C-alpha positions as CSV (number, residue, x, y, z in Angstrom):
1,M,111.4,181.3,299.6
2,I,112.8,178.5,297.5
3,E,113.1,176.4,300.6
4,T,109.4,176.7,301.2
5,L,108.4,176.0,297.6
6,Q,110.7,173.1,296.9
7,A,108.5,170.6,298.8
8,V,105.4,171.6,296.8
9,P,105.1,169.7,293.5
10,P,105.2,172.1,290.6
11,A,102.2,170.3,289.1
12,V,100.1,172.2,291.7
13,A,100.6,175.4,289.7
14,F,99.0,173.8,286.6
15,L,96.2,172.2,288.5
16,F,95.4,175.5,290.1
17,A,95.5,177.1,286.6
18,A,93.0,174.5,285.5
19,L,90.6,175.5,288.2
20,V,91.0,179.2,287.2
21,A,90.2,178.2,283.6
22,L,87.2,176.2,284.7
23,F,85.6,178.9,286.8
24,G,87.2,182.0,285.5
25,G,86.8,181.6,281.8
26,R,89.0,181.4,278.7
27,A,91.0,184.7,279.2
28,A,91.7,184.1,282.8
29,G,92.6,180.4,282.1
30,T,95.0,181.4,279.4
31,A,96.7,184.0,281.7
32,A,96.9,181.5,284.5
33,G,98.3,178.8,282.3
34,V,101.1,181.1,281.0
35,L,101.9,182.1,284.5
36,A,102.0,178.5,285.7
37,G,104.3,177.6,282.8
38,G,106.6,180.5,283.8
39,Y,106.6,179.5,287.4
40,V,107.4,175.9,286.7
41,T,110.2,176.9,284.4
42,W,111.7,179.1,287.2
43,W,111.1,176.4,289.8
44,T,112.8,173.7,287.7
45,L,115.9,175.8,287.2
46,S,116.1,177.0,290.8
47,V,115.4,174.0,293.0
48,P,118.6,172.1,294.0
49,A,118.8,168.4,293.3
50,G,117.4,166.2,296.0
51,R,114.3,164.6,297.4
52,Y,111.8,166.7,299.3
53,G,109.0,165.5,301.6
54,S,107.7,162.1,302.3
55,V,104.1,160.9,302.6
56,T,102.8,157.5,303.7
57,F,100.4,156.1,301.2
58,L,99.1,152.5,301.4
59,E,101.9,151.9,303.8
60,F,104.5,153.0,301.2
61,A,106.8,156.0,301.5
62,V,105.8,158.3,298.7
63,I,108.2,161.2,297.7
64,P,106.2,164.1,296.2
65,V,109.2,165.9,294.8
66,A,112.5,164.5,293.6
67,V,114.8,166.6,291.4
68,D,117.7,165.1,289.4
69,P,119.1,165.9,286.0
70,A,116.5,163.8,284.1
71,S,113.5,165.1,286.0
72,R,114.9,168.7,285.8
73,V,115.3,168.6,282.0
74,T,112.0,166.8,281.4
75,G,110.1,169.1,283.7
76,L,111.8,172.1,282.1
77,A,110.6,170.9,278.7
78,F,107.0,170.3,279.9
79,G,106.7,173.6,281.8
80,A,108.3,175.9,279.2
81,F,106.5,174.4,276.3
82,A,103.2,174.7,278.1
83,I,103.5,178.5,277.9
84,V,103.4,178.4,274.1
85,A,101.0,175.4,273.9
86,I,98.4,177.2,276.0
87,G,98.9,180.4,274.0
88,Y,98.5,178.5,270.7
89,L,95.4,176.7,272.0
90,S,93.8,180.0,273.0
91,A,94.8,181.7,269.7
92,T,93.3,178.9,267.6
93,G,89.9,179.1,269.3
94,G,90.2,176.6,272.2
95,D,87.4,177.2,274.7
96,R,87.3,177.1,278.5
97,G,86.9,173.3,278.5
98,H,89.9,172.8,276.2
99,L,92.1,175.0,278.4
100,T,90.9,173.3,281.6
101,A,91.6,169.8,280.3
102,A,95.0,170.9,278.8
103,L,96.2,172.5,282.0
104,A,95.2,169.5,284.1
105,Y,96.9,167.2,281.6
106,A,100.1,169.2,281.8
107,G,99.9,169.1,285.6
108,A,99.4,165.4,285.6
109,A,102.5,164.9,283.5
110,L,104.6,167.1,285.7
111,W,103.3,165.2,288.8
112,S,104.7,162.0,287.3
113,V,108.0,163.6,286.3
114,F,108.9,165.0,289.7
115,A,107.5,162.1,291.8
116,G,110.3,160.3,293.5
117,D,108.7,156.8,293.3
118,W,106.7,154.6,291.0
119,L,103.4,155.1,293.0
120,G,103.5,158.9,292.5
121,L,104.5,158.4,288.8
122,F,101.6,156.0,288.3
123,I,99.0,158.3,289.9
124,G,100.0,161.1,287.5
125,W,100.1,158.5,284.6
126,E,96.5,157.6,285.1
127,L,95.3,161.2,285.7
128,M,97.1,162.1,282.4
129,A,95.2,159.4,280.6
130,L,91.9,160.6,281.9
131,T,92.5,164.3,281.2
132,S,93.9,163.7,277.7
133,T,90.8,161.6,276.9
134,V,88.6,164.4,277.9
135,L,90.7,166.8,275.8
136,V,90.1,164.7,272.7
137,W,86.4,164.2,273.4
138,L,85.8,168.0,273.6
139,H,86.2,168.3,269.9
140,G,83.1,166.2,269.3
141,G,82.3,164.3,266.1
142,D,84.6,161.4,265.2
143,A,87.0,162.5,268.0
144,V,84.5,161.0,270.5
145,R,84.7,157.5,269.0
146,I,88.5,157.8,268.6
147,G,88.7,159.1,272.2
148,F,87.0,155.9,273.5
149,R,89.5,153.8,271.7
150,Y,92.3,156.0,273.1
151,A,90.9,155.5,276.6
152,L,90.6,151.8,276.2
153,V,94.2,151.4,274.9
154,H,95.6,153.5,277.8
155,A,93.5,151.7,280.3
156,I,95.0,148.4,279.2
157,G,98.5,149.9,279.2
158,G,98.0,151.3,282.7
159,T,96.8,147.9,284.0
160,V,99.8,146.1,282.6
161,L,102.1,148.7,284.1
162,A,100.4,148.4,287.5
163,A,100.7,144.6,287.3
164,G,104.4,144.9,286.5
165,L,105.0,147.2,289.5
166,A,103.1,144.8,291.7
167,L,105.3,142.0,290.5
168,H,108.4,144.2,291.1
169,A,107.3,144.7,294.7
170,A,106.5,141.0,295.2
171,T,110.0,140.1,293.9
172,L,111.8,142.5,296.2
173,G,109.6,142.0,299.2
174,V,107.2,144.4,300.9
175,D,109.2,147.5,302.0
176,P,108.0,151.1,302.3
177,T,110.7,152.2,299.9
178,V,110.3,149.4,297.3
179,F,108.9,151.8,294.7
180,H,111.5,154.5,295.0
181,H,113.4,155.5,291.9
182,G,117.1,154.6,291.6
183,E,117.2,150.8,291.0
184,A,116.0,149.1,287.8
185,I,112.8,147.2,287.7
186,S,113.4,143.6,288.7
187,A,114.4,141.4,285.7
188,G,112.1,138.8,284.2
189,L,108.3,139.1,284.3
190,P,108.2,142.4,286.2
191,A,110.5,144.1,283.7
192,L,108.5,142.6,280.8
193,A,105.2,143.8,282.2
194,V,106.5,147.3,283.0
195,G,108.1,147.5,279.6
196,L,104.9,146.6,277.8
197,G,102.8,149.0,279.9
198,I,105.3,151.8,279.1
199,G,105.4,150.7,275.5
200,V,101.7,151.4,275.0
201,N,102.1,155.0,275.9
202,A,105.4,155.2,274.0
203,A,103.6,154.0,270.8
204,V,105.9,151.0,270.3
205,F,105.2,149.4,267.0
206,G,102.3,147.0,267.3
207,V,100.5,149.1,269.9
208,H,101.0,152.4,268.2
209,V,97.9,152.9,266.0
210,W,96.2,155.0,268.7
211,L,98.8,157.7,268.1
212,P,98.1,158.7,264.4
213,D,94.3,158.1,264.9
214,T,94.1,160.3,268.0
215,Y,96.5,163.1,267.2
216,A,95.0,163.7,263.7
217,S,91.4,164.0,264.9
218,P,90.8,166.7,267.6
219,H,91.1,170.4,267.8
220,V,94.4,171.6,266.3
221,G,95.4,173.1,269.6
222,T,94.8,169.8,271.3
223,S,97.2,168.1,268.9
224,V,99.9,170.5,269.9
225,V,99.3,169.9,273.6
226,L,99.2,166.1,273.1
227,S,102.4,166.0,271.1
228,A,104.4,167.2,274.1
229,Y,103.4,164.9,277.0
230,T,102.1,161.4,276.7
231,T,104.9,159.7,274.7
232,K,107.6,161.8,276.3
233,L,106.4,160.8,279.8
234,A,106.5,157.2,278.6
235,V,110.2,157.4,277.6
236,Y,111.0,159.2,280.8
237,A,109.4,156.2,282.6
238,A,111.5,153.9,280.5
239,Y,114.6,155.9,281.7
240,R,113.5,155.2,285.3
241,A,112.7,151.6,284.7
242,F,115.9,150.7,282.9
243,P,118.6,153.2,284.2
244,D,121.4,150.8,283.3
245,G,120.2,150.2,279.7
246,N,118.6,147.3,277.9
247,I,119.8,146.2,274.5
248,V,116.4,144.9,273.5
249,L,115.0,148.3,274.3
250,A,117.7,149.9,272.2
251,Y,116.9,147.8,269.1
252,V,113.2,148.3,269.6
253,G,114.0,152.0,269.4
254,G,116.0,151.6,266.2
255,A,113.2,149.7,264.6
256,M,110.7,152.4,265.6
257,A,112.9,155.1,264.0
258,V,112.7,153.2,260.6
259,I,109.1,152.1,260.8
260,G,107.8,155.4,262.0
261,A,109.6,157.3,259.2
262,S,108.4,154.8,256.6
263,Y,104.8,155.1,257.6
264,A,105.2,158.9,257.7
265,L,106.3,158.8,254.0
266,A,103.0,157.2,253.1
267,Q,100.8,159.9,254.7
268,K,98.9,162.7,252.9
269,D,97.3,164.0,256.1
270,A,99.7,166.5,257.8
271,R,98.9,165.6,261.4
272,R,99.1,161.8,260.7
273,L,102.5,162.3,259.1
274,L,103.7,164.1,262.2
275,A,102.1,161.5,264.5
276,Y,104.1,158.8,262.9
277,H,107.2,160.9,263.3
278,I,106.5,161.0,267.0
279,Q,107.0,157.2,267.0
280,A,110.2,157.6,265.0
281,Q,111.7,160.2,267.3
282,V,110.6,158.2,270.4
283,G,112.7,155.4,268.8
284,Y,115.8,157.6,269.0
285,I,115.2,158.3,272.7
286,L,114.6,154.6,273.5
287,A,117.7,153.7,271.6
288,G,119.8,156.1,273.8
289,I,118.2,154.7,277.0
290,G,118.8,151.1,275.8
291,V,122.5,151.7,275.1
292,G,122.8,152.6,278.7
293,S,126.1,154.5,278.6
294,S,126.3,157.9,280.2
295,L,126.4,159.5,276.8
296,G,123.4,157.4,275.6
297,L,121.3,158.4,278.6
298,A,122.3,162.1,278.3
299,G,121.5,162.0,274.6
300,A,118.1,160.4,275.2
301,V,117.1,163.1,277.7
302,A,118.4,165.8,275.4
303,H,116.4,164.4,272.5
304,L,113.3,164.2,274.7
305,F,113.7,167.9,275.4
306,N,114.4,168.9,271.8
307,N,111.6,166.7,270.5
308,V,109.1,168.5,272.6
309,L,110.2,171.8,270.9
310,F,110.5,170.9,267.2
311,K,107.6,168.4,267.2
312,G,105.3,170.9,268.9
313,L,106.4,173.6,266.4
314,L,105.5,171.2,263.5
315,F,102.1,170.5,264.9
316,M,101.6,174.3,265.2
317,V,102.4,174.7,261.5
318,A,100.1,171.7,260.6
319,G,97.3,173.2,262.7
320,L,97.4,176.5,260.9
321,I,97.4,174.6,257.6
322,V,94.2,172.8,258.7
323,L,92.6,176.0,260.0
324,R,93.5,178.4,257.2
325,G,94.2,176.0,254.3
326,G,90.8,174.3,254.5
327,T,92.0,170.7,255.1
328,G,94.8,168.7,256.7
329,R,95.3,166.8,253.4
330,L,98.6,168.1,252.1
331,H,97.8,167.6,248.4
332,E,94.4,169.4,248.8
333,A,95.4,172.3,251.1
334,R,95.8,175.7,249.7
335,T,99.4,176.9,249.8
336,I,99.2,179.0,253.0
337,G,103.0,179.6,252.9
338,K,102.7,182.0,250.0
339,R,100.8,184.4,252.2
340,T,102.5,183.8,255.5
341,P,106.2,183.6,255.1
342,I,106.7,183.4,258.9
343,L,104.8,180.1,258.8
344,A,107.2,178.8,256.1
345,V,110.2,179.9,258.1
346,A,108.8,178.1,261.2
347,F,108.3,175.0,259.1
348,L,111.8,175.1,257.7
349,V,113.3,175.5,261.2
350,A,111.3,172.6,262.6
351,A,111.8,170.4,259.6
352,A,115.6,171.0,259.7
353,S,115.6,170.3,263.5
354,I,113.8,167.0,263.3
355,S,115.9,166.0,260.3
356,G,119.1,166.7,262.2
357,V,120.5,169.5,260.0
358,P,123.6,171.2,261.6
359,G,122.8,174.3,263.5
360,T,119.6,172.9,265.0
361,N,118.8,171.2,268.3
362,G,117.9,168.0,266.5
363,F,121.4,167.7,265.1
364,V,122.9,168.0,268.6
365,S,120.7,165.4,270.4
366,K,120.6,162.9,267.5
367,G,124.4,163.2,267.2
368,M,124.7,162.3,270.9
369,V,122.6,159.1,270.5
370,L,124.4,158.1,267.3
371,E,127.8,158.6,268.9
372,A,126.6,156.6,272.0
373,A,125.6,153.7,269.7
374,L,129.0,153.9,268.0
375,E,131.0,154.0,271.2
376,A,129.0,151.0,272.6
377,G,129.8,148.9,269.5
378,H,126.2,148.7,268.3
379,E,126.9,149.4,264.6
380,P,123.6,147.8,263.4
381,L,121.6,150.0,265.8
382,R,123.5,153.1,264.4
383,W,122.6,152.1,260.8
384,L,118.9,151.8,261.8
385,L,119.0,155.3,263.3
386,L,120.7,156.7,260.2
387,A,118.1,155.0,257.9
388,G,115.4,156.6,260.0
389,A,117.1,160.0,259.6
390,V,117.0,159.7,255.8
391,G,113.3,158.7,255.9
392,T,112.6,161.7,258.1
393,F,114.2,164.1,255.7
394,V,112.4,162.7,252.7
395,S,109.0,162.9,254.5
396,F,109.5,166.5,255.3
397,C,110.6,167.3,251.8
398,K,107.2,165.8,250.9
399,F,105.4,167.9,253.6
400,G,107.0,171.1,252.5
401,Y,106.5,170.5,248.8
402,Y,102.8,170.0,249.0
403,A,102.0,172.5,251.8
404,F,104.1,175.4,250.5
405,R,104.5,174.9,246.7
406,R,101.9,172.7,245.0
407,G,98.6,173.7,246.6
408,P,95.6,174.9,244.5
409,G,96.2,178.5,245.4
410,P,97.0,180.9,248.2
411,V,94.5,181.1,251.1
412,R,92.4,184.2,251.4
413,D,92.2,184.2,255.2
414,P,95.8,184.5,256.5
415,T,96.9,183.5,260.0
416,T,96.5,186.0,262.9
417,I,99.3,187.8,264.5
418,S,98.9,185.8,267.7
419,Q,99.0,182.5,265.9
420,R,102.2,183.5,264.1
421,L,104.0,185.0,267.1
422,V,103.4,182.1,269.4
423,M,105.6,180.0,267.2
424,V,108.6,182.4,267.2
425,P,110.1,181.5,270.6
426,V,110.0,177.8,269.8
427,A,111.8,178.3,266.5
428,V,114.4,180.5,268.1
429,A,115.0,177.9,270.8
430,C,115.5,175.2,268.1
431,V,118.3,177.2,266.5
432,A,119.8,178.5,269.8
433,L,120.1,175.0,271.2
434,G,121.8,173.8,268.0
435,L,124.5,176.5,268.2
436,W,124.9,177.4,271.9
437,Y,124.3,174.1,273.7
438,G,126.9,174.3,276.4
439,P,124.6,175.6,279.2
440,F,122.0,173.0,278.2
441,F,124.6,170.2,278.3
442,S,125.4,171.2,281.9
443,L,121.8,170.2,282.9
444,L,122.0,166.7,281.4
445,P,122.7,163.5,283.4
446,A,126.3,162.8,284.2
447,S,127.4,165.9,282.3
448,G,131.0,165.5,283.4
449,E,131.4,161.9,282.2
450,W,131.0,162.3,278.5
451,S,131.9,164.5,275.5
452,V,130.9,164.4,271.9
453,P,132.5,166.0,268.9
454,L,129.3,167.2,267.3
455,Y,130.8,169.6,264.7
456,A,133.8,167.5,263.8
457,R,134.4,167.3,260.1
458,G,133.5,163.7,259.9
459,K,130.1,164.3,261.6
460,L,129.3,167.2,259.3
461,L,130.3,165.1,256.2
462,E,128.1,162.2,257.3
463,T,125.1,164.5,257.9
464,T,125.6,166.2,254.5
465,L,125.6,162.8,252.8
466,L,122.5,161.8,254.6
467,L,120.7,165.0,253.5
468,I,121.9,164.6,249.9
469,T,120.7,161.0,249.9
470,G,117.3,162.1,251.2
471,A,117.0,164.8,248.6
472,V,117.8,162.4,245.8
473,V,115.3,159.8,247.1
474,F,112.6,162.5,247.2
475,G,113.4,163.8,243.8
476,L,113.3,160.3,242.2
477,G,110.5,159.0,244.2
478,R,108.2,162.0,244.2
479,P,105.7,160.5,241.7
480,V,105.4,157.3,243.9
481,L,105.2,159.3,247.2
482,G,102.5,161.5,245.8
483,R,100.3,158.4,245.2
484,L,100.7,156.9,248.6
485,D,97.8,157.5,250.9
486,G,98.2,156.1,254.4
487,G,99.5,152.6,253.8
488,V,98.4,149.5,255.6
489,D,99.0,149.6,259.3
490,V,98.7,146.8,261.8
491,D,95.1,147.8,262.5
492,A,94.1,146.4,259.2
493,V,94.9,142.9,260.7
494,R,94.4,143.7,264.3
495,D,90.9,145.1,264.2
496,P,89.3,142.2,262.2
497,L,91.2,139.7,264.4
498,V,90.1,141.3,267.6
499,F,86.5,141.6,266.3
500,E,86.3,137.9,265.2
501,T,88.1,136.7,268.4
502,T,85.8,138.7,270.6
503,K,82.7,137.5,268.7
504,T,83.9,133.9,269.0
505,A,84.6,134.3,272.7
506,V,81.2,135.9,273.3
507,A,79.5,133.0,271.5
508,V,81.4,130.4,273.5
509,V,80.5,132.2,276.8
510,E,76.9,132.5,275.8
511,T,76.7,128.8,274.8
512,T,78.4,127.8,278.0
513,F,76.0,129.8,280.2
514,R,73.0,128.6,278.2
515,T,74.0,125.0,278.6
516,A,74.7,125.5,282.3
517,A,71.3,127.1,282.7
518,R,69.6,124.1,281.0
519,I,71.5,121.6,283.2
520,E,70.6,123.6,286.3
521,Q,66.9,123.9,285.4
522,G,66.8,120.1,284.6
523,A,68.5,119.2,287.9
524,R,66.2,121.5,289.8
525,R,63.1,120.0,288.2
526,H,64.3,116.4,288.8
527,L,65.1,117.2,292.5
528,L,61.6,118.7,293.0
529,E,60.0,115.7,291.4
530,T,62.1,113.4,293.5
531,L,61.0,115.1,296.7
532,T,57.3,115.2,295.7
533,D,57.1,111.7,294.3
534,P,60.3,109.7,294.9
535,A,58.6,106.4,294.1
536,E,57.5,107.5,290.7
537,Q,61.1,108.7,290.0
538,V,62.5,105.3,290.9
539,T,60.0,103.7,288.5
540,R,61.2,106.0,285.7
541,W,64.8,105.0,286.2
542,L,64.0,101.2,286.1
543,P,63.6,99.1,282.9
544,A,60.0,98.5,281.8
545,K,59.9,94.9,283.1
546,F,61.2,95.8,286.5
547,A,59.1,99.0,286.7
548,R,55.9,96.9,286.3
549,G,57.1,94.5,289.1
550,Y,58.0,97.5,291.2
551,R,54.5,99.1,290.9
552,T,52.9,95.7,291.7
553,R,55.1,95.4,294.8
554,Q,54.2,99.0,295.8
555,A,50.5,98.2,295.8
556,E,51.0,95.0,297.8
557,V,53.1,96.7,300.5
558,A,50.7,99.6,300.8
559,S,47.7,97.3,301.3
560,T,49.7,95.5,304.0
561,I,51.1,98.4,306.1
562,G,48.8,101.3,305.1
563,F,51.5,103.6,303.7
564,T,52.3,104.1,300.0
565,A,55.9,103.7,298.8
566,S,56.0,107.5,297.9
567,V,55.2,108.4,301.5
568,R,57.8,106.1,302.9
569,L,60.5,107.4,300.4
570,R,59.6,111.0,301.1
571,A,60.1,110.3,304.8
572,I,63.5,108.7,304.0
573,V,64.6,111.6,301.8
574,L,63.5,114.1,304.4
575,A,65.3,112.2,307.2
576,G,68.5,112.1,305.0
577,C,68.3,115.9,304.5
578,L,67.9,116.5,308.2
579,L,70.8,114.1,309.0
580,V,73.1,115.9,306.5
581,A,72.1,119.3,308.0
582,L,72.8,118.0,311.5
583,V,76.3,116.7,310.5
584,L,77.2,120.0,308.8
585,G,76.0,122.0,311.8
586,V,78.1,120.0,314.2
587,T,81.2,120.0,312.1
588,A,80.9,123.8,311.5
589,R,81.4,124.3,315.3
């Protein structure tokens, strides 16, 4: 049976589940989504590596299904996490519309992952932007305005990516297989454009503000779903675009790790804090890809997988704080953890994982990326990543302190059983992959070409020192951290600059068109006057002295030959027009 199914993109299962949700209702959609996630998980683990099927699209050979270690691990993360994400969305009140959009969104992401070429990836990329925008809009209120900005940003990013791919094709020459995965994007302008297009979705610093704005605004279940796909597909695309590494990409990732963690420290809104940490963790993945070694690429793919798990779990915790604690503001939310210890345990596991505490999956994949940077001789990059790790631990000390210890009082309405239980398998996976990672390592790219001493004494000592440093920083800086509320992001400069620039550009265009209209109207009026009374127009152009002589001469000639000068000039103008038309007609033949 697997031979029959291997040529069918697994995304079809989620797209079918979306139709079930749309026409069958919430319960049927939830069941279909869970089944689709289970099927994709089985399919991903069962299908042998290779390329399956080939379709001609726009004269290019499109490969619907391509399985290799990177697509297998990414697809496994997307498919397996969809099971709990759909369950959480349903448990927190997501309606039929939310389920339909979420399932279509997950399907679009999987389409891109398993496409064997850039055309297929781009189709899924754009469908994912559309479905995620709808998913945000469904919450209503401020989410509608934020969704429009989200759509605009991703439309720009998609356009730049498409331009980069077109330049790549133009550089290599027209060939049916020019968009197939395997080779890096052509250096120069194509690589720059593709990198910028991917960077928008990856929330690279400078084009990242859509991330905290969007993920903190919609339904809490929507935030969980969004956390797993858009930015992760972006780094997967970066892996495809730069399979041999790129040192600029590596240091961009290192900077993102520090900047994202720094902005997270300044947040009081739980979901905004987590959104900035998406940027920070994406930085680790990009750093691994940029290093370009077999260990770096494997570490990047491993951290992509692990990040889907622990970041999704953190958004689940934050969502229940919003629902049951009354607000997403950490210093205002009631201490929900006092009544729901399972929520506190889930938070501790997820926070430990993202902070890289030994015994968790984050420790494993972060250790791989750090070791890759060390082996490649990029010591400054390694220090950037270590600084980001300290900032991450401090920010989650802050999160836990306000959410579980310093609230106004315990919440009266505790979480439901389904809301709590849906988090359990994710928490278990975070710990299991930190302790028994051998089978997972066998799935990673070039698994036989690298090794890493994760639990060596030096690694454990280094991690312990980082955690102690973070705890000391939080203890000493808690009064300052408690007063910070968001910080000043690039939108404080970007938005006024864009507004004023746009306003000036519109004014220039309006003035230009207005001036052109006046010139056109004047020319048309003068032409009409010239045709109706050319003699009078000649008189207007002459100085007063010559004009009087011209009028006198007009009268003398008219009395002599019986025709006025205007009649004669009109005949001359008409003859000239006919002559021009005749010449144009002859030359056109």
